[in-house]
SEFIZA-3560 file (N, C-alpha, C; in Angstrom, 3 decimals):
REM SEFIZA-3560
<numar><xx>-4.327</xx><yy>-5.296</yy><zz>-17.881</zz><atom>N</atom></numar>
<numar><xx>-4.636</xx><yy>-3.901</yy><zz>-17.806</zz><atom>CA</atom></numar>
<numar><xx>-6.038</xx><yy>-3.826</yy><zz>-17.310</zz><atom>C</atom></numar>
<numar><xx>-6.232</xx><yy>-2.974</yy><zz>-16.298</zz><atom>N</atom></numar>
<numar><xx>-7.684</xx><yy>-2.791</yy><zz>-15.781</zz><atom>CA</atom></numar>
<numar><xx>-8.356</xx><yy>-1.822</yy><zz>-16.717</zz><atom>C</atom></numar>
<numar><xx>-9.732</xx><yy>-2.070</yy><zz>-16.650</zz><atom>N</atom></numar>
<numar><xx>-10.610</xx><yy>-1.227</yy><zz>-17.528</zz><atom>CA</atom></numar>
<numar><xx>-10.496</xx><yy>0.206</yy><zz>-17.304</zz><atom>C</atom></numar>
<numar><xx>-10.247</xx><yy>0.638</yy><zz>-16.108</zz><atom>N</atom></numar>
<numar><xx>-10.181</xx><yy>2.050</yy><zz>-15.741</zz><atom>CA</atom></numar>
<numar><xx>-8.814</xx><yy>2.722</yy><zz>-16.024</zz><atom>C</atom></numar>
<numar><xx>-7.834</xx><yy>1.902</yy><zz>-16.370</zz><atom>N</atom></numar>
<numar><xx>-6.483</xx><yy>2.354</yy><zz>-16.601</zz><atom>CA</atom></numar>
<numar><xx>-6.374</xx><yy>3.320</yy><zz>-17.745</zz><atom>C</atom></numar>
<numar><xx>-5.719</xx><yy>4.410</yy><zz>-17.545</zz><atom>N</atom></numar>
<numar><xx>-5.551</xx><yy>5.363</yy><zz>-18.628</zz><atom>CA</atom></numar>
<numar><xx>-4.512</xx><yy>4.951</yy><zz>-19.667</zz><atom>C</atom></numar>
<numar><xx>-4.885</xx><yy>5.196</yy><zz>-20.920</zz><atom>N</atom></numar>
<numar><xx>-3.970</xx><yy>4.941</yy><zz>-22.087</zz><atom>CA</atom></numar>
<numar><xx>-3.430</xx><yy>6.224</yy><zz>-22.535</zz><atom>C</atom></numar>
<numar><xx>-2.083</xx><yy>6.302</yy><zz>-22.799</zz><atom>N</atom></numar>
<numar><xx>-1.389</xx><yy>7.513</yy><zz>-23.090</zz><atom>CA</atom></numar>
<numar><xx>-0.801</xx><yy>7.415</yy><zz>-24.493</zz><atom>C</atom></numar>
<numar><xx>-0.679</xx><yy>8.577</yy><zz>-25.154</zz><atom>N</atom></numar>
<numar><xx>0.199</xx><yy>8.693</yy><zz>-26.318</zz><atom>CA</atom></numar>
<numar><xx>1.455</xx><yy>9.226</yy><zz>-25.772</zz><atom>C</atom></numar>
<numar><xx>2.604</xx><yy>8.525</yy><zz>-25.962</zz><atom>N</atom></numar>
<numar><xx>3.816</xx><yy>8.887</yy><zz>-25.378</zz><atom>CA</atom></numar>
<numar><xx>4.980</xx><yy>8.767</yy><zz>-26.339</zz><atom>C</atom></numar>
<numar><xx>6.065</xx><yy>9.585</yy><zz>-25.998</zz><atom>N</atom></numar>
<numar><xx>7.247</xx><yy>9.490</yy><zz>-26.842</zz><atom>CA</atom></numar>
<numar><xx>8.205</xx><yy>8.704</yy><zz>-25.931</zz><atom>C</atom></numar>
<numar><xx>8.830</xx><yy>7.611</yy><zz>-26.566</zz><atom>N</atom></numar>
<numar><xx>9.808</xx><yy>6.766</yy><zz>-25.905</zz><atom>CA</atom></numar>
<numar><xx>11.137</xx><yy>7.098</yy><zz>-26.497</zz><atom>C</atom></numar>
<numar><xx>12.063</xx><yy>7.550</yy><zz>-25.666</zz><atom>N</atom></numar>
<numar><xx>13.444</xx><yy>7.781</yy><zz>-26.094</zz><atom>CA</atom></numar>
<numar><xx>14.314</xx><yy>6.720</yy><zz>-25.459</zz><atom>C</atom></numar>
<numar><xx>15.030</xx><yy>5.921</yy><zz>-26.245</zz><atom>N</atom></numar>
<numar><xx>15.853</xx><yy>4.860</yy><zz>-25.686</zz><atom>CA</atom></numar>
<numar><xx>16.930</xx><yy>5.412</yy><zz>-24.724</zz><atom>C</atom></numar>
<numar><xx>17.172</xx><yy>4.668</yy><zz>-23.606</zz><atom>N</atom></numar>
<numar><xx>18.200</xx><yy>5.046</yy><zz>-22.746</zz><atom>CA</atom></numar>
<numar><xx>19.459</xx><yy>4.127</yy><zz>-22.882</zz><atom>C</atom></numar>
<numar><xx>19.291</xx><yy>2.993</yy><zz>-23.559</zz><atom>N</atom></numar>
<numar><xx>20.362</xx><yy>2.045</yy><zz>-23.792</zz><atom>CA</atom></numar>
<numar><xx>21.010</xx><yy>2.349</yy><zz>-25.105</zz><atom>C</atom></numar>
<numar><xx>22.194</xx><yy>1.768</yy><zz>-25.276</zz><atom>N</atom></numar>
<numar><xx>22.975</xx><yy>1.977</yy><zz>-26.430</zz><atom>CA</atom></numar>
<numar><xx>22.377</xx><yy>1.402</yy><zz>-27.771</zz><atom>C</atom></numar>
<numar><xx>21.434</xx><yy>0.542</yy><zz>-27.673</zz><atom>N</atom></numar>
<numar><xx>20.782</xx><yy>-0.117</yy><zz>-28.851</zz><atom>CA</atom></numar>
<numar><xx>19.898</xx><yy>0.854</yy><zz>-29.602</zz><atom>C</atom></numar>
<numar><xx>19.460</xx><yy>1.905</yy><zz>-29.038</zz><atom>N</atom></numar>
<numar><xx>18.564</xx><yy>2.836</yy><zz>-29.683</zz><atom>CA</atom></numar>
<numar><xx>17.194</xx><yy>2.308</yy><zz>-30.054</zz><atom>C</atom></numar>
<numar><xx>16.610</xx><yy>2.923</yy><zz>-31.071</zz><atom>N</atom></numar>
<numar><xx>15.198</xx><yy>2.604</yy><zz>-31.439</zz><atom>CA</atom></numar>
<numar><xx>15.209</xx><yy>1.081</yy><zz>-31.890</zz><atom>C</atom></numar>
<numar><xx>16.083</xx><yy>0.602</yy><zz>-32.694</zz><atom>N</atom></numar>
<numar><xx>16.052</xx><yy>-0.793</yy><zz>-33.150</zz><atom>CA</atom></numar>
<numar><xx>15.938</xx><yy>-1.750</yy><zz>-31.958</zz><atom>C</atom></numar>
<numar><xx>16.709</xx><yy>-1.510</yy><zz>-30.901</zz><atom>N</atom></numar>
<numar><xx>16.737</xx><yy>-2.358</yy><zz>-29.750</zz><atom>CA</atom></numar>
<numar><xx>15.332</xx><yy>-2.324</yy><zz>-29.042</zz><atom>C</atom></numar>
<numar><xx>14.751</xx><yy>-1.093</yy><zz>-28.968</zz><atom>N</atom></numar>
<numar><xx>13.419</xx><yy>-1.003</yy><zz>-28.372</zz><atom>CA</atom></numar>
<numar><xx>12.411</xx><yy>-1.834</yy><zz>-29.147</zz><atom>C</atom></numar>
<numar><xx>12.433</xx><yy>-1.738</yy><zz>-30.487</zz><atom>N</atom></numar>
<numar><xx>11.505</xx><yy>-2.469</yy><zz>-31.355</zz><atom>CA</atom></numar>
<numar><xx>11.697</xx><yy>-3.917</yy><zz>-31.218</zz><atom>C</atom></numar>
<numar><xx>12.869</xx><yy>-4.394</yy><zz>-30.975</zz><atom>N</atom></numar>
<numar><xx>13.134</xx><yy>-5.855</yy><zz>-30.874</zz><atom>CA</atom></numar>
<numar><xx>12.572</xx><yy>-6.433</yy><zz>-29.532</zz><atom>C</atom></numar>
<numar><xx>12.298</xx><yy>-5.562</yy><zz>-28.570</zz><atom>N</atom></numar>
<numar><xx>11.794</xx><yy>-6.082</yy><zz>-27.302</zz><atom>CA</atom></numar>
<numar><xx>10.295</xx><yy>-6.210</yy><zz>-27.315</zz><atom>C</atom></numar>
<numar><xx>9.768</xx><yy>-7.152</yy><zz>-26.565</zz><atom>N</atom></numar>
<numar><xx>8.267</xx><yy>-7.294</yy><zz>-26.408</zz><atom>CA</atom></numar>
<numar><xx>7.784</xx><yy>-6.324</yy><zz>-25.378</zz><atom>C</atom></numar>
<numar><xx>7.582</xx><yy>-5.000</yy><zz>-25.780</zz><atom>N</atom></numar>
<numar><xx>7.276</xx><yy>-4.003</yy><zz>-24.855</zz><atom>CA</atom></numar>
<numar><xx>5.792</xx><yy>-3.943</yy><zz>-24.547</zz><atom>C</atom></numar>
<numar><xx>4.912</xx><yy>-4.437</yy><zz>-25.379</zz><atom>N</atom></numar>
<numar><xx>3.492</xx><yy>-4.373</yy><zz>-25.153</zz><atom>CA</atom></numar>
<numar><xx>2.902</xx><yy>-3.005</yy><zz>-25.371</zz><atom>C</atom></numar>
<numar><xx>3.465</xx><yy>-2.269</yy><zz>-26.329</zz><atom>N</atom></numar>
<numar><xx>2.942</xx><yy>-0.940</yy><zz>-26.684</zz><atom>CA</atom></numar>
<numar><xx>2.563</xx><yy>-1.006</yy><zz>-28.170</zz><atom>C</atom></numar>
<numar><xx>1.689</xx><yy>-0.001</yy><zz>-28.527</zz><atom>N</atom></numar>
<numar><xx>1.195</xx><yy>0.086</yy><zz>-29.901</zz><atom>CA</atom></numar>
<numar><xx>2.046</xx><yy>1.202</yy><zz>-30.555</zz><atom>C</atom></numar>
<numar><xx>2.931</xx><yy>0.858</yy><zz>-31.426</zz><atom>N</atom></numar>
<numar><xx>3.871</xx><yy>1.852</yy><zz>-32.010</zz><atom>CA</atom></numar>
<numar><xx>3.078</xx><yy>2.621</yy><zz>-33.165</zz><atom>C</atom></numar>
<numar><xx>2.978</xx><yy>3.930</yy><zz>-33.009</zz><atom>N</atom></numar>
<numar><xx>2.294</xx><yy>4.764</yy><zz>-33.940</zz><atom>CA</atom></numar>
<numar><xx>3.313</xx><yy>5.396</yy><zz>-34.942</zz><atom>C</atom></numar>
<numar><xx>4.477</xx><yy>5.862</yy><zz>-34.460</zz><atom>N</atom></numar>
<numar><xx>5.462</xx><yy>6.454</yy><zz>-35.300</zz><atom>CA</atom></numar>
<numar><xx>6.792</xx><yy>5.965</yy><zz>-34.864</zz><atom>C</atom></numar>
<numar><xx>7.685</xx><yy>5.807</yy><zz>-35.876</zz><atom>N</atom></numar>
<numar><xx>9.084</xx><yy>5.524</yy><zz>-35.597</zz><atom>CA</atom></numar>
<numar><xx>9.928</xx><yy>6.591</yy><zz>-36.185</zz><atom>C</atom></numar>
<numar><xx>10.872</xx><yy>7.150</yy><zz>-35.366</zz><atom>N</atom></numar>
<numar><xx>11.741</xx><yy>8.136</yy><zz>-35.712</zz><atom>CA</atom></numar>
<numar><xx>13.199</xx><yy>7.730</yy><zz>-35.438</zz><atom>C</atom></numar>
<numar><xx>14.241</xx><yy>8.355</yy><zz>-35.956</zz><atom>N</atom></numar>
<numar><xx>15.545</xx><yy>7.864</yy><zz>-35.698</zz><atom>CA</atom></numar>
<numar><xx>15.921</xx><yy>7.779</yy><zz>-34.141</zz><atom>C</atom></numar>
<numar><xx>15.394</xx><yy>8.792</yy><zz>-33.358</zz><atom>N</atom></numar>
<numar><xx>15.780</xx><yy>8.825</yy><zz>-31.991</zz><atom>CA</atom></numar>
<numar><xx>14.754</xx><yy>8.478</yy><zz>-31.016</zz><atom>C</atom></numar>
<numar><xx>13.477</xx><yy>8.245</yy><zz>-31.470</zz><atom>N</atom></numar>
<numar><xx>12.393</xx><yy>7.967</yy><zz>-30.542</zz><atom>CA</atom></numar>
<numar><xx>11.232</xx><yy>7.269</yy><zz>-31.206</zz><atom>C</atom></numar>
<numar><xx>10.390</xx><yy>6.763</yy><zz>-30.385</zz><atom>N</atom></numar>
<numar><xx>9.043</xx><yy>6.170</yy><zz>-30.929</zz><atom>CA</atom></numar>
<numar><xx>7.944</xx><yy>6.947</yy><zz>-30.328</zz><atom>C</atom></numar>
<numar><xx>6.786</xx><yy>6.996</yy><zz>-31.058</zz><atom>N</atom></numar>
<numar><xx>5.574</xx><yy>7.533</yy><zz>-30.485</zz><atom>CA</atom></numar>
<numar><xx>4.656</xx><yy>6.302</yy><zz>-30.383</zz><atom>C</atom></numar>
<numar><xx>4.158</xx><yy>6.074</yy><zz>-29.151</zz><atom>N</atom></numar>
<numar><xx>3.353</xx><yy>4.876</yy><zz>-28.893</zz><atom>CA</atom></numar>
<numar><xx>2.108</xx><yy>5.216</yy><zz>-28.162</zz><atom>C</atom></numar>
<numar><xx>1.192</xx><yy>4.273</yy><zz>-28.163</zz><atom>N</atom></numar>
<numar><xx>-0.024</xx><yy>4.250</yy><zz>-27.302</zz><atom>CA</atom></numar>
<numar><xx>0.226</xx><yy>3.068</yy><zz>-26.364</zz><atom>C</atom></numar>
<numar><xx>0.024</xx><yy>3.386</yy><zz>-25.057</zz><atom>N</atom></numar>
<numar><xx>0.238</xx><yy>2.318</yy><zz>-24.062</zz><atom>CA</atom></numar>
<numar><xx>-0.391</xx><yy>2.702</yy><zz>-22.725</zz><atom>C</atom></numar>
<numar><xx>-0.870</xx><yy>1.683</yy><zz>-21.978</zz><atom>N</atom></numar>
<numar><xx>-1.464</xx><yy>1.931</yy><zz>-20.704</zz><atom>CA</atom></numar>
<numar><xx>-0.389</xx><yy>2.500</yy><zz>-19.718</zz><atom>C</atom></numar>
<numar><xx>-0.889</xx><yy>3.270</yy><zz>-18.758</zz><atom>N</atom></numar>
<numar><xx>0.025</xx><yy>3.849</yy><zz>-17.818</zz><atom>CA</atom></numar>
<numar><xx>0.924</xx><yy>2.796</yy><zz>-17.118</zz><atom>C</atom></numar>
<numar><xx>0.374</xx><yy>1.649</yy><zz>-16.761</zz><atom>N</atom></numar>
<numar><xx>1.227</xx><yy>0.625</yy><zz>-16.113</zz><atom>CA</atom></numar>
<numar><xx>2.392</xx><yy>0.171</yy><zz>-16.973</zz><atom>C</atom></numar>
<numar><xx>2.214</xx><yy>0.132</yy><zz>-18.224</zz><atom>N</atom></numar>
<numar><xx>3.298</xx><yy>-0.288</yy><zz>-19.191</zz><atom>CA</atom></numar>
<numar><xx>4.337</xx><yy>0.766</yy><zz>-19.244</zz><atom>C</atom></numar>
<numar><xx>3.923</xx><yy>2.018</yy><zz>-19.345</zz><atom>N</atom></numar>
<numar><xx>4.841</xx><yy>3.171</yy><zz>-19.415</zz><atom>CA</atom></numar>
<numar><xx>5.667</xx><yy>3.224</yy><zz>-18.115</zz><atom>C</atom></numar>
<numar><xx>5.007</xx><yy>3.061</yy><zz>-16.958</zz><atom>N</atom></numar>
<numar><xx>5.661</xx><yy>3.049</yy><zz>-15.649</zz><atom>CA</atom></numar>
<numar><xx>6.708</xx><yy>1.890</yy><zz>-15.587</zz><atom>C</atom></numar>
<numar><xx>6.396</xx><yy>0.794</yy><zz>-16.117</zz><atom>N</atom></numar>
<numar><xx>7.338</xx><yy>-0.344</yy><zz>-16.135</zz><atom>CA</atom></numar>
<numar><xx>8.557</xx><yy>-0.050</yy><zz>-17.035</zz><atom>C</atom></numar>
<numar><xx>8.356</xx><yy>0.557</yy><zz>-18.215</zz><atom>N</atom></numar>
<numar><xx>9.497</xx><yy>0.950</yy><zz>-19.039</zz><atom>CA</atom></numar>
<numar><xx>10.390</xx><yy>1.982</yy><zz>-18.232</zz><atom>C</atom></numar>
<numar><xx>9.800</xx><yy>2.838</yy><zz>-17.531</zz><atom>N</atom></numar>
<numar><xx>10.641</xx><yy>3.827</yy><zz>-16.767</zz><atom>CA</atom></numar>
<numar><xx>11.339</xx><yy>3.039</yy><zz>-15.605</zz><atom>C</atom></numar>
<numar><xx>10.643</xx><yy>2.168</yy><zz>-14.937</zz><atom>N</atom></numar>
<numar><xx>11.215</xx><yy>1.522</yy><zz>-13.783</zz><atom>CA</atom></numar>
<numar><xx>12.452</xx><yy>0.630</yy><zz>-14.274</zz><atom>C</atom></numar>
<numar><xx>12.303</xx><yy>0.032</yy><zz>-15.436</zz><atom>N</atom></numar>
<numar><xx>13.405</xx><yy>-0.861</yy><zz>-16.009</zz><atom>CA</atom></numar>
<numar><xx>14.421</xx><yy>0.010</yy><zz>-16.700</zz><atom>C</atom></numar>
<numar><xx>14.251</xx><yy>1.260</yy><zz>-16.751</zz><atom>N</atom></numar>
<numar><xx>15.106</xx><yy>2.254</yy><zz>-17.477</zz><atom>CA</atom></numar>
<numar><xx>15.503</xx><yy>1.858</yy><zz>-18.881</zz><atom>C</atom></numar>
<numar><xx>14.388</xx><yy>1.414</yy><zz>-19.565</zz><atom>N</atom></numar>
<numar><xx>14.559</xx><yy>1.069</yy><zz>-20.978</zz><atom>CA</atom></numar>
<numar><xx>14.388</xx><yy>2.340</yy><zz>-21.836</zz><atom>C</atom></numar>
<numar><xx>13.684</xx><yy>3.280</yy><zz>-21.377</zz><atom>N</atom></numar>
<numar><xx>13.381</xx><yy>4.468</yy><zz>-22.167</zz><atom>CA</atom></numar>
<numar><xx>12.950</xx><yy>5.618</yy><zz>-21.339</zz><atom>C</atom></numar>
<numar><xx>13.193</xx><yy>6.869</yy><zz>-21.742</zz><atom>N</atom></numar>
<numar><xx>12.588</xx><yy>7.994</yy><zz>-21.134</zz><atom>CA</atom></numar>
<numar><xx>11.218</xx><yy>8.098</yy><zz>-21.795</zz><atom>C</atom></numar>
<numar><xx>10.253</xx><yy>8.281</yy><zz>-20.901</zz><atom>N</atom></numar>
<numar><xx>8.869</xx><yy>8.375</yy><zz>-21.295</zz><atom>CA</atom></numar>
<numar><xx>8.326</xx><yy>9.734</yy><zz>-21.126</zz><atom>C</atom></numar>
<numar><xx>7.863</xx><yy>10.339</yy><zz>-22.204</zz><atom>N</atom></numar>
<numar><xx>7.224</xx><yy>11.657</yy><zz>-22.227</zz><atom>CA</atom></numar>
<numar><xx>5.743</xx><yy>11.434</yy><zz>-22.547</zz><atom>C</atom></numar>
<numar><xx>4.887</xx><yy>11.605</yy><zz>-21.574</zz><atom>N</atom></numar>
<numar><xx>3.437</xx><yy>11.422</yy><zz>-21.853</zz><atom>CA</atom></numar>
<numar><xx>2.939</xx><yy>12.666</yy><zz>-22.524</zz><atom>C</atom></numar>
<numar><xx>2.504</xx><yy>12.492</yy><zz>-23.727</zz><atom>N</atom></numar>
<numar><xx>2.038</xx><yy>13.619</yy><zz>-24.577</zz><atom>CA</atom></numar>
<numar><xx>0.546</xx><yy>14.036</yy><zz>-24.318</zz><atom>C</atom></numar>
<numar><xx>-0.338</xx><yy>13.002</yy><zz>-24.287</zz><atom>N</atom></numar>
<numar><xx>-1.771</xx><yy>13.210</yy><zz>-24.050</zz><atom>CA</atom></numar>
<numar><xx>-2.408</xx><yy>11.820</yy><zz>-23.871</zz><atom>C</atom></numar>
<numar><xx>-3.573</xx><yy>11.865</yy><zz>-23.206</zz><atom>N</atom></numar>
<numar><xx>-4.330</xx><yy>10.645</yy><zz>-23.057</zz><atom>CA</atom></numar>
<numar><xx>-4.883</xx><yy>10.431</yy><zz>-24.478</zz><atom>C</atom></numar>
<numar><xx>-5.266</xx><yy>9.178</yy><zz>-24.804</zz><atom>N</atom></numar>
<numar><xx>-5.841</xx><yy>8.906</yy><zz>-26.062</zz><atom>CA</atom></numar>
<numar><xx>-7.090</xx><yy>9.719</yy><zz>-26.267</zz><atom>C</atom></numar>
<numar><xx>-7.898</xx><yy>9.821</yy><zz>-25.264</zz><atom>N</atom></numar>
<numar><xx>-9.175</xx><yy>10.566</yy><zz>-25.352</zz><atom>CA</atom></numar>
<numar><xx>-8.872</xx><yy>12.030</yy><zz>-25.682</zz><atom>C</atom></numar>
<numar><xx>-7.923</xx><yy>12.667</yy><zz>-25.113</zz><atom>N</atom></numar>
<numar><xx>-7.540</xx><yy>14.093</yy><zz>-25.288</zz><atom>CA</atom></numar>
<numar><xx>-7.020</xx><yy>14.200</yy><zz>-26.684</zz><atom>C</atom></numar>
<numar><xx>-6.167</xx><yy>13.244</yy><zz>-27.097</zz><atom>N</atom></numar>
<numar><xx>-5.560</xx><yy>13.291</yy><zz>-28.451</zz><atom>CA</atom></numar>
<numar><xx>-6.659</xx><yy>13.238</yy><zz>-29.535</zz><atom>C</atom></numar>
<numar><xx>-7.590</xx><yy>12.343</yy><zz>-29.292</zz><atom>N</atom></numar>
<numar><xx>-8.683</xx><yy>12.234</yy><zz>-30.271</zz><atom>CA</atom></numar>
<numar><xx>-9.626</xx><yy>13.454</yy><zz>-30.322</zz><atom>C</atom></numar>
<numar><xx>-9.785</xx><yy>14.078</yy><zz>-29.175</zz><atom>N</atom></numar>
<numar><xx>-10.589</xx><yy>15.413</yy><zz>-29.149</zz><atom>CA</atom></numar>
<numar><xx>-9.820</xx><yy>16.479</yy><zz>-29.908</zz><atom>C</atom></numar>
<numar><xx>-8.505</xx><yy>16.499</yy><zz>-29.718</zz><atom>N</atom></numar>
<numar><xx>-7.725</xx><yy>17.521</yy><zz>-30.342</zz><atom>CA</atom></numar>
<numar><xx>-7.782</xx><yy>17.344</yy><zz>-31.862</zz><atom>C</atom></numar>
<numar><xx>-7.677</xx><yy>16.049</yy><zz>-32.262</zz><atom>N</atom></numar>
<numar><xx>-7.674</xx><yy>15.780</yy><zz>-33.737</zz><atom>CA</atom></numar>
<numar><xx>-8.985</xx><yy>16.032</yy><zz>-34.328</zz><atom>C</atom></numar>
<numar><xx>-10.097</xx><yy>15.795</yy><zz>-33.702</zz><atom>N</atom></numar>
<numar><xx>-11.475</xx><yy>16.031</yy><zz>-34.088</zz><atom>CA</atom></numar>
<numar><xx>-11.669</xx><yy>17.572</yy><zz>-34.266</zz><atom>C</atom></numar>
<numar><xx>-11.158</xx><yy>18.352</yy><zz>-33.296</zz><atom>N</atom></numar>
<numar><xx>-11.342</xx><yy>19.775</yy><zz>-33.266</zz><atom>CA</atom></numar>
<numar><xx>-10.335</xx><yy>20.541</yy><zz>-34.193</zz><atom>C</atom></numar>
<numar><xx>-9.440</xx><yy>19.848</yy><zz>-34.700</zz><atom>N</atom></numar>
<numar><xx>-8.447</xx><yy>20.556</yy><zz>-35.663</zz><atom>CA</atom></numar>
<numar><xx>-9.104</xx><yy>20.894</yy><zz>-36.940</zz><atom>C</atom></numar>
<numar><xx>-8.862</xx><yy>22.093</yy><zz>-37.408</zz><atom>N</atom></numar>
<numar><xx>-9.402</xx><yy>22.471</yy><zz>-38.663</zz><atom>CA</atom></numar>
<numar><xx>-8.747</xx><yy>21.659</yy><zz>-39.782</zz><atom>C</atom></numar>
<numar><xx>-9.529</xx><yy>21.307</yy><zz>-40.828</zz><atom>N</atom></numar>
<numar><xx>-8.929</xx><yy>20.561</yy><zz>-41.923</zz><atom>CA</atom></numar>
<numar><xx>-8.149</xx><yy>21.519</yy><zz>-42.797</zz><atom>C</atom></numar>
<numar><xx>-7.132</xx><yy>20.992</yy><zz>-43.490</zz><atom>N</atom></numar>
<numar><xx>-6.368</xx><yy>21.770</yy><zz>-44.368</zz><atom>CA</atom></numar>
<numar><xx>-6.616</xx><yy>21.240</yy><zz>-45.787</zz><atom>C</atom></numar>
<numar><xx>-6.278</xx><yy>22.082</yy><zz>-46.702</zz><atom>N</atom></numar>
<numar><xx>-6.492</xx><yy>21.684</yy><zz>-48.113</zz><atom>CA</atom></numar>
<numar><xx>-7.479</xx><yy>22.673</yy><zz>-48.862</zz><atom>C</atom></numar>
<numar><xx>-7.689</xx><yy>22.288</yy><zz>-50.041</zz><atom>N</atom></numar>
<numar><xx>-8.538</xx><yy>23.189</yy><zz>-50.874</zz><atom>CA</atom></numar>
<numar><xx>-10.005</xx><yy>22.905</yy><zz>-50.693</zz><atom>C</atom></numar>
<numar><xx>-10.711</xx><yy>23.888</yy><zz>-50.181</zz><atom>N</atom></numar>
<numar><xx>-12.109</xx><yy>23.624</yy><zz>-49.932</zz><atom>CA</atom></numar>
<numar><xx>-13.018</xx><yy>24.327</yy><zz>-50.969</zz><atom>C</atom></numar>
<numar><xx>-12.331</xx><yy>24.947</yy><zz>-52.017</zz><atom>N</atom></numar>
<numar><xx>-12.890</xx><yy>25.822</yy><zz>-53.042</zz><atom>CA</atom></numar>
<numar><xx>-14.103</xx><yy>25.284</yy><zz>-53.672</zz><atom>C</atom></numar>
//
């Protein structure tokens, strides 16, 4: 991965019959953040996501760059009792 390559938070939805377990069994080179019954939320460089699309292993929905995601989480108001 080049230093200038963008890293994305993305949702991967399996396209093959093996579903999420099959994706997890493959050496995808992504950082899995969340596992759901029908999809994964990952952090991965653009080149890795493009390769997953090219190989038709998963539908890739790019949600935000990691920088944008971190900005949104920092700007989000905290919840809970501040009393």
